[in-house]
C-alpha positions as CSV (number, residue, x, y, z in Angstrom):
1,X,24.5,28.9,84.0
2,X,23.2,27.0,87.0
3,X,20.8,25.2,84.7
4,X,23.6,24.2,82.4
5,X,25.6,22.8,85.3
6,X,22.7,20.8,86.4
7,X,22.2,19.3,83.0
8,X,25.9,18.5,82.7
9,X,25.8,16.8,86.1
10,X,22.7,14.8,85.2
11,X,24.3,13.4,82.0
12,X,27.6,12.8,83.7
13,X,26.1,10.9,86.7
14,X,23.0,9.2,85.2
15,X,22.3,9.7,81.5
16,X,25.7,8.5,80.2
17,X,26.4,5.9,82.9
18,X,27.1,2.5,81.4
19,X,24.8,-0.4,82.2
20,X,26.3,-2.8,84.7
21,X,26.9,-6.4,83.7
22,X,24.2,-9.0,84.5
23,X,25.0,-11.7,87.1
24,X,24.8,-14.4,84.3
25,X,27.5,-12.8,82.2
26,X,29.7,-12.3,85.2
27,X,29.5,-16.0,86.1
28,X,30.4,-17.1,82.6
29,X,33.4,-14.8,82.6
30,X,34.6,-16.3,85.9
31,X,34.1,-19.8,84.5
32,X,36.1,-19.2,81.4
33,X,38.9,-17.7,83.5
34,X,38.9,-20.7,85.8
35,X,39.1,-23.1,82.8
36,X,42.0,-21.2,81.3
37,X,43.8,-21.5,84.6
38,X,42.9,-25.2,85.1
39,X,44.1,-26.6,81.7
40,X,47.9,-26.1,82.4
41,X,47.4,-27.9,85.8
42,X,45.6,-30.8,84.2
43,X,48.3,-31.2,81.5
44,X,51.0,-31.3,84.2
45,X,49.0,-34.0,86.1
46,X,48.6,-36.2,83.0
47,X,52.2,-35.9,82.1
48,X,53.2,-36.9,85.6
49,X,50.9,-40.0,85.4
50,X,52.4,-41.1,82.1
51,X,55.8,-41.0,83.8
52,X,54.7,-42.7,87.0
53,X,52.2,-45.4,85.9
54,X,54.7,-47.6,83.9
55,X,56.8,-48.0,87.0
56,X,54.1,-48.5,89.5
57,X,53.5,-52.0,90.9
58,X,50.1,-53.5,90.1
59,X,48.1,-54.4,93.2
60,X,46.4,-57.7,93.5
61,X,42.8,-56.3,93.2
62,X,43.5,-53.9,90.4
63,X,42.1,-54.3,86.9
64,X,44.3,-54.5,83.9
65,X,45.0,-56.1,80.5
66,X,47.6,-58.9,80.4
67,X,49.6,-57.7,77.4
68,X,53.1,-59.2,76.7
69,X,55.3,-56.8,74.9
70,X,56.6,-58.5,71.7
71,X,60.3,-59.2,71.4
72,X,62.4,-57.8,68.5
73,X,61.4,-59.5,65.2
74,X,58.1,-61.0,66.5
75,X,56.0,-58.2,65.0
76,X,56.6,-59.5,61.5
77,X,55.6,-63.1,62.3
78,X,52.1,-64.5,62.1
79,X,50.6,-65.6,65.5
80,X,47.0,-66.7,66.0
81,X,45.5,-68.4,69.0
82,X,42.6,-70.9,68.9
83,X,42.0,-70.7,65.2
84,X,41.1,-72.7,62.1
85,X,43.2,-73.5,59.1
86,X,41.6,-74.2,55.7
87,X,43.8,-76.1,53.2
88,X,42.7,-76.7,49.6
89,X,43.8,-79.9,47.8
90,X,44.4,-80.7,44.2
91,X,40.6,-81.4,43.7
92,X,39.7,-78.0,45.2
93,X,38.4,-79.8,48.3
94,X,38.8,-77.8,51.4
95,X,40.3,-79.6,54.4
96,X,39.6,-77.9,57.8
97,X,42.0,-78.1,60.7
98,X,41.9,-76.6,64.2
99,X,44.9,-75.7,66.4
100,X,45.5,-74.1,69.8
101,X,48.2,-71.8,68.3
102,X,49.4,-71.0,64.8
103,X,52.8,-69.4,64.6
104,X,55.0,-68.6,61.7
105,X,58.5,-70.1,62.4
106,X,60.3,-67.1,60.9
107,X,59.2,-63.9,59.3
108,X,58.2,-64.5,55.7
109,X,59.1,-68.2,55.8
110,X,55.5,-69.4,55.2
111,X,56.3,-72.4,57.4
112,X,53.7,-72.4,60.1
113,X,53.9,-74.3,63.3
114,X,50.6,-75.7,64.7
115,X,50.0,-76.7,68.3
116,X,47.7,-79.7,68.8
117,X,46.4,-79.7,65.2
118,X,43.3,-81.7,64.5
119,X,41.6,-82.2,61.1
120,X,39.5,-84.3,58.8
121,X,40.5,-85.6,55.3
122,X,37.5,-86.8,53.4
123,X,37.8,-89.4,50.6
124,X,35.9,-89.2,47.3
125,X,33.7,-92.2,48.1
126,X,32.4,-91.1,51.5
127,X,34.6,-92.4,54.3
128,X,37.1,-90.0,56.0
129,X,40.2,-89.9,58.1
130,X,40.6,-87.9,61.2
131,X,44.2,-87.0,62.0
132,X,45.7,-85.3,65.1
133,X,49.0,-84.7,66.7
134,X,50.7,-82.6,69.4
135,X,52.8,-80.7,66.8
136,X,52.4,-80.0,63.2
137,X,54.1,-77.9,60.4
138,X,52.2,-76.6,57.4
139,X,54.4,-75.5,54.4
140,X,52.4,-72.9,52.4
141,X,54.9,-73.1,49.5
142,X,54.7,-76.9,49.1
143,X,51.2,-77.2,50.4
144,X,52.2,-80.1,52.8
145,X,51.4,-80.8,56.4
146,X,53.9,-82.7,58.6
147,X,52.6,-84.1,61.9
148,X,55.0,-85.2,64.7
149,X,55.0,-86.8,68.2
150,X,52.4,-89.5,68.6
151,X,50.4,-89.0,65.4
152,X,46.9,-90.6,65.5
153,X,45.0,-91.5,62.3
154,X,41.4,-92.7,62.7
155,X,39.5,-94.2,59.8
156,X,35.7,-93.7,59.8
157,X,35.2,-97.5,59.2
158,X,36.6,-98.3,62.6
159,X,40.4,-98.5,62.3
160,X,43.0,-96.5,64.2
161,X,46.7,-96.1,63.5
162,X,49.4,-94.4,65.5
163,X,53.0,-93.4,64.4
164,X,55.6,-90.9,65.4
165,X,55.5,-88.8,62.2
166,X,53.7,-88.5,58.9
167,X,53.5,-86.1,56.0
168,X,50.5,-85.3,53.8
169,X,50.8,-83.7,50.4
170,X,47.7,-81.8,49.5
171,X,48.9,-81.2,45.9
172,X,49.1,-85.0,45.3
173,X,46.5,-86.1,47.9
174,X,49.1,-88.5,49.2
175,X,50.3,-89.3,52.7
176,X,53.4,-91.1,54.0
177,X,55.0,-92.2,57.2
178,X,58.5,-93.8,57.5
179,X,58.3,-94.4,61.3
180,X,57.0,-97.5,63.1
181,X,53.2,-97.7,62.9
182,X,50.7,-99.6,65.0
183,X,47.1,-100.2,63.9
184,X,44.0,-101.7,65.4
185,X,40.5,-102.4,64.1
186,X,37.8,-104.9,63.6
187,X,40.1,-107.2,61.6
188,X,42.8,-107.3,64.3
189,X,46.2,-105.6,64.9
190,X,49.1,-104.7,62.6
191,X,52.6,-103.4,63.1
192,X,54.8,-102.1,60.3
193,X,57.7,-99.8,59.5
194,X,55.5,-97.2,58.0
195,X,52.6,-96.6,55.6
196,X,51.4,-94.9,52.4
197,X,48.0,-93.4,52.0
198,X,46.3,-92.6,48.6
199,X,43.3,-90.5,49.3
200,X,41.5,-90.7,45.9
201,X,41.9,-94.5,45.8
202,X,40.9,-94.7,49.5
203,X,44.0,-97.0,49.9
204,X,46.2,-97.4,52.9
205,X,49.4,-99.6,52.4
206,X,51.6,-100.7,55.3
207,X,55.2,-100.7,54.3
208,X,58.4,-102.5,55.4
209,X,58.5,-105.4,57.7
210,X,54.8,-106.0,58.7
211,X,53.4,-108.1,61.5
212,X,49.6,-108.9,61.4
213,X,47.4,-110.5,64.1
214,X,44.0,-111.4,62.8
215,X,41.1,-112.0,65.2
216,X,40.0,-115.6,65.3
217,X,36.4,-114.7,64.6
218,X,37.5,-113.0,61.4
219,X,39.0,-116.3,60.1
220,X,35.8,-118.3,60.5
221,X,33.4,-118.5,57.6
222,X,29.8,-117.4,57.9
223,X,27.5,-120.0,59.2
């Protein structure tokens, strides 16, 4: 009997004793427990930041993005900064214009306002016209461009004309101005009530009452 008791005691105290956990397993268990406890705290901190940051004042040396929140209705309108505008005419020629800003005047209107538009209109025979103005309006439906406020038209052969407003029709390759026009070039000076421009004929006609001053050297015959 004593032997049986010794055997039972041996198995109870040593033989059937469970192996203790290794230090590595114990560390992993503690890490998992710590993460489980940490997640709710992080979520609470992030939620607090989302509430506080929009109301915090930005310091002078802080880094941030200058984003202006759009007003109601502006999300539907086209707005592009420092871009190019390509317009195709009746002869499938592409006319390129640049502008500081391109803004649709109203959602879906297809009437685009251009800030400081500049562009080139080539003729069929080689020469071209550079046009620029502080303000312009391009009508996508009519394929017309209206320039306003001190419009400048420069002909590649050495002539420059200025007027207050002009409109160019890309479907007809035809331009017109009904405001007083002043022109200067190698021939002399000219003032008129307006002008008409026919691109395919490379023809510029001054309209209305016209005053021309021709340089004296231009009136002399070749020696």
